[in-house]
N, C-alpha and C positions, 0 to 999 in steps of 0.2 A: 144134381143140377150144376153145382160149381165144383170144379176140381180142386180149387184152392180156397181156403177160408178168407184169404186176403181180398178175394174178389167180391165179398159181400158188400153191398152198397151201404153207405153211411146211414141211409134212411132205415134200413133193417136193423142196424146197430141201435138207433134211437128207439125203435119199437121194442127191442129186447130190453133196453134200459127201463122202460116204463111198464112193460107188461110181464116180463119174465124175471127182471132184476139179475140176469146172468148173461155172460158173453163168452164166446169161445176164446181159448188161449191164443191162437194164432192171430186173431183180430187185434189183440192187445199190441202185437208187434207192428201191425199195419197202422194202427192209430195211436202209437205210443206218445206222440206229441200232445195228445189231448189230456193226458194225466188224469183220466177219469176212472181207471179201473185198477184193482189189485187182484192179480191172477196168479195161479200156480201152474207150473209146467206139468204136462201129462207124463207120469212116470211109467205107464203101462205100454207106451209105444204103439197104441192101437190107432186105427185110422179115424176114430171118432174124437171130436173135440172135448176138452176138459171144461167143465162149467163150475164157476165159483161165484160166491156172492159179490156184488159190486160195492166198492167203498170209495169215498172221496180221498184222494191223495194230495197232501200238502207238501210241496217241494221246498218251500221257503223256510230257512232256519234263522235268518236275520234280515233286517231292513237297513237301508242307508238313507240318512237325512241329507237333504241339500242345504238345510240351514237358512239363515237370514241372508248370508252373502257368501260368495265364492272368492272374494278379494281378500288376500292375506292381511293387508293393512286395515281394512274395515273390520276383519275378524278380531284383530288385536284391540282395536278401539271398542268394539262391542264387548269383548271380554272384560275390559276394565270397567266399562259403563254398567253392564248388567251385574257384575260382581258387587259394585257399589249399591245398585238397586236392591239386590238380594240381602245385603247386609242391613240396609234401611228397613226392609220388610221385616226381617227377624227382630231387629232392635225395637222398632216402633210397636209392633203387635205384641211382643213379649212384655214390653213395658206397660202396655194397657192391661194385659192379663195380670201382671204383678200388682198394678195399682188397684184394680177392681177387687182382687182377692185380699189385699192388705188393708184396705180402708172399709170399715163396717158401714160407713155412710153411703157407700156405693152398692150395698147389697140390696138392690131393688130390681124389679123386672127389667127396666131399661138397660141397666148395666150388666145384668145377667146375660141378656141377649147380645150386648156389645162384646162381652168376653167370649161368647160363642163365635161371633163374627171374627174376632181377632185370631182365635185358634184355627178357624177355617182358613183364614188368609195365610197363616203360616204353613199349614199343610197343603193348601191349594197351590201356592207358588212353588213349594218344594217338590211337587209332582213333575214340574217341567224345568224350573230354573237351573238346578244343579247340573243336569244333563246338558242343557243348552250351553251353560257357561263352560263346561269341560270340552264340549265339541268345538268351541271357538279356537282352542289351541290343540286340537287333534287333527291329524292328517286324514283319518278315515272316521266319518261320523256314523257309526253303526250302533244298532240296538238289536238284541236277540228277539226272536219271535215272541217268547213268553215275557220278555222285558217290555215289549210293545203292548202286549195284553195288559200287563200290570199297570203300565203308565196310563193307558186309556181308562182303565177301571178307576184308579185313584183320582185322576184328573176330573172325570165326570162325577165321581162320588162327592168330592169336596166342592166342585163347582155348583152342583145341584143343591148341596147343603147350604151354600152361600145364598142361592136364590130363595130358598125357603126361609132361612133366618132373616133375610132382609124383608121378606113379606110379613113375617111374624112381628118384626120390629115396627113395621108400619101399623099393624093392628094394635100393638101396644101403645103407640103414640095417639092413635084414634081414641082408644079407651081412656087414656089419661086426659085428653083435652076435651073430648065430647061427652064423656061420662065420668066426670071427676068424683062425684059422690059415690059411685059404684065401682071405682077403679080397683080398690083393694080386694073387692070380691071377685071382679071379673078376672084380674090378673093375680090370683093367689099363687102361692108357691107351688101347689100341686098343678095348677093350670099351666104355669110356666114350664114345669118339668115335662108335662104331657106334650106341650107344643114343641119343645126342643127335641123330645124323643121322636115325635112324628116327623119332624124335619129331617133328622138323621136317618130314620127308617125309609122315608120317601126317597131320599138321595141314594140309599143303598139299592132300593128296587130299580130306580132309574138307571144307575150305573151298571147293574147286572144285565138289564135288558139291552142297554146300548152296546155293551161289550160283546154279549152273546150274539146279537144280530150281526155284528161286524165280523167276528172271527169264526162263525159257523160256515162262512163262505170259503171256497178253496182258493189258495194262492199258489200259482204255478211257477212262474219264473221272474216276474217283475218284482223288484226289490226297492227301487228308489222312491222315497217319499218326498214330495216337494213341500216340505215343511220342516220345522225344528222340533216337533214332538208328534207322537202318535195320536192324531185326532181322527174323527170318524170319516169325514169326506175325503181327505188325502189317502187314507188307507183303503177305502172302498174303491178308489180308482185302480188299485192294483189287483183286485179280485178277478179271477178268470171265470166269471159267471155273471148271469143277468142280475143286476142290483136294483132294478126298478122298484120291486116291492120293499126291499130293505130301505131304500132311500125314503119311501113314503112313511115307513114306520119310524125312521130316524126323525123326520120332520115332526111327526105326531108326538114322539117321545121328548125330543129336546126343544124344538121350536115352539110347540104349543105350551109347554111348561113355562118357558121364558115369557112368551106373550101373555099367557093367562095370569101369571104372578105379577107381571108389569101392569096389567089392567086393574088387578086388585089393589096394587099400590096407588095407582092414580085415583081410584075410587075412594080409598082411605084418605088421601090428602085433599081431595075435593071436599069430602065431608068435614075435614078439619078446617079448611079455609072458610066454609060457610059458618061453622060454629064460632070462629074467631070474631065475626062481626059483632057479636053480642057481648064480647069481653072487653076489659079495660085495655088501654094502650100498653101498659106494662106487661100484662098477660099476653097480649098479641106479640110483643117484641120477643119475650122469652120463648114462646111456642114456635115462632117463626125461626128463631135462631137454632133451636133443637131440630126442627123439621127440615130446615134448610140444609144442614149438614147431611141428613139422611137422604134427602132428594138428590144432593150432589153425588153421593156414593151410588145411588140407584141409577142415575143417568149414566155415569161412567161405566157401570157394569152391564146393565140390561141392554142398552142400545147396541153395543158391539155383539153381544150374544144373539140378539134377535137378527142382526145383519148376517151372522155366520150360519145360524142353524135353522132359521125359518125360510128356507129356500131349497130348491132341488140340489142334488149333489154336483155342484159346479164349483170350480175354484177360480179365484181372481188374483192378480198380482197384489192387490190390496189386503188380501186375507191374512197374510203373515204379520203385517203391521198392525192390523186390527186385533189379532190374537195376542200380540205383545201387550197391547193396551189393557186387555182384561185379565191376562194371566200374570202380568208383572207390575204394570203402572198402577192399576186400581188397588191391589193389595198394599202397595207402597204408600199411596195417597190416603188410604182409609185412616191410619193413625193420626196423620197430620190434620185431616178434616175434622175428626172427632175431638182432638185436643185443642186446636186453635179456635174452634167455634163452640167449645163446651167449657163453661166456667167451672163446673163441678169436677171435671176430670183434671183441669189445670190446677185447681186448688188441692185436689187429692195428691197429685204428683208433687206439689210443693210440700205438702204435709209429710209425704213419704221421704222426700229428700232431707227435710229438716230433722225428721226422726233418725235417719241414718247418720247425719252429722252429730246429733246429740249422743247417740250410742257410741260413736267413736271417741267423743270427748270424755265420756264416762269411763271408757276402757283405758284411756291415757291417764285419767285422774286416779 
């Protein structure tokens, strides 16, 4: 019929893709720009085409970040600013971890989950901040393909863990305020361990699905990510395939988790507010102080997450600023919020400081 295999119509190529899963060698040369096939040359020099199984070819070995700004002056300012932010994140959250572990009076469910949150904040910010800070003083902001995979996995793993830990903390406060007589039974050591383990396992499952959905797609030639780290929506824009189904699954995986946990949090605090009406003024003040700090953290974290992930795969100029807020600003503010509004933590830090000073004086004596 056709003297040359290059003359096969593209429609026939598509039919071979879906019904035979094989294509002729010379068609590969005709449609090489599609990057759809892995083919072998026919070594027999016969007039018949060589047929081989079809595979997805990935041409991208690295990605390039556009970052927060292209202006050299702004980049230097951002370098100093975000380096300070990262130092505050590390110092504040590690101080909370040290305080909780050192003071036996804080070995309660509330502070057990607070220590989990502090550890998550350290790891969560470390998934993006060091690379972002280094890129501010780098001429070429690149990341390898597998580095991008790793960054996306760790970012979503610790981000989802934070969502689940915050939700469990809300349940803990609900049990403490609304069911005080049964609190020690409801939030026993075993229950706390199970809730923490489920939070981490749920985050692991979420991150694996999110990363797999993104990187099972082919990436042909586009390399420039309009962001400062590898997140789902900016990376999906580079895929050379239809991403409609993947976008829907991403919304279901990330957006609905954020929205669902946020609604559970609101329900928990609504129940707390109703129960406070029957308690004394002093009890209401103490409960509102504890819950107020938690609600502040929840608002700072969940609202930006819902804005980013509970929508189709579209990007806006505001996205990078919003991402900075929940990847860097919130982990930095969490220790300040919990220490400034929590008398127990402040007293424990004072006790830890006085203990350190007394030990030094004994060593000198």
